[in-house]
C-alpha positions, 0 to 999 in steps of 0.5 A: 841401546842405538846411541848413535840413532839418539844422537843424530835422531835417524834409526829406531832405537829400541830397547826392550824395557822401556815403555810408558805408564798406561793410564786408563781413562786418563792420559798417558804421557810419552814424553819419558819414553821419547827422550830414550827411544823413538819406539814408544810400545803401549803394552797393555791397552786396558781402557781408553786413554789419551796418549801425548808428550810435552817434549816433541823430537827434533824436526825430522825424527820419526816415532812409532807407536804401537798400541796393544788391546787386550782381550777386553773389548775395543780401546779408543786412543786419542792422540792429545799434546804434541800430535796432530793424528789423522784420526782417533785410534779404535782398537780390536780386542786382542790385537795390535797397531802401529802408528808412525809420526814425523816431527816438524820439530813442535808437533808429531804429524801421523803419517801412516798406522796399520790398515787392520789389526796385526795378531 
């Protein structure tokens, strides 16, 4: 893990084993994940969920979220508490999407997302 990036808020440390607990049909809270990394990997989206956080990183921090859909169909990911997205993410079966958010100290503001599904 890149502790300098953790302390300064710069860089994107990517530890291999940190991922939020995915809650299909409910809320996937990424607060604990953001306390350890700025890369959130939702490994297998098995149903619709709302992603939220109660602890937004300091202003200027960049957070990347990768959503990997399972083979069961399109999954709808909405963003709740702590986020200001450009809209809902509707996935594609067996494809991945990457979204980038920048913190203003209060909210994670979406500034980009992959245009098409990644294989």
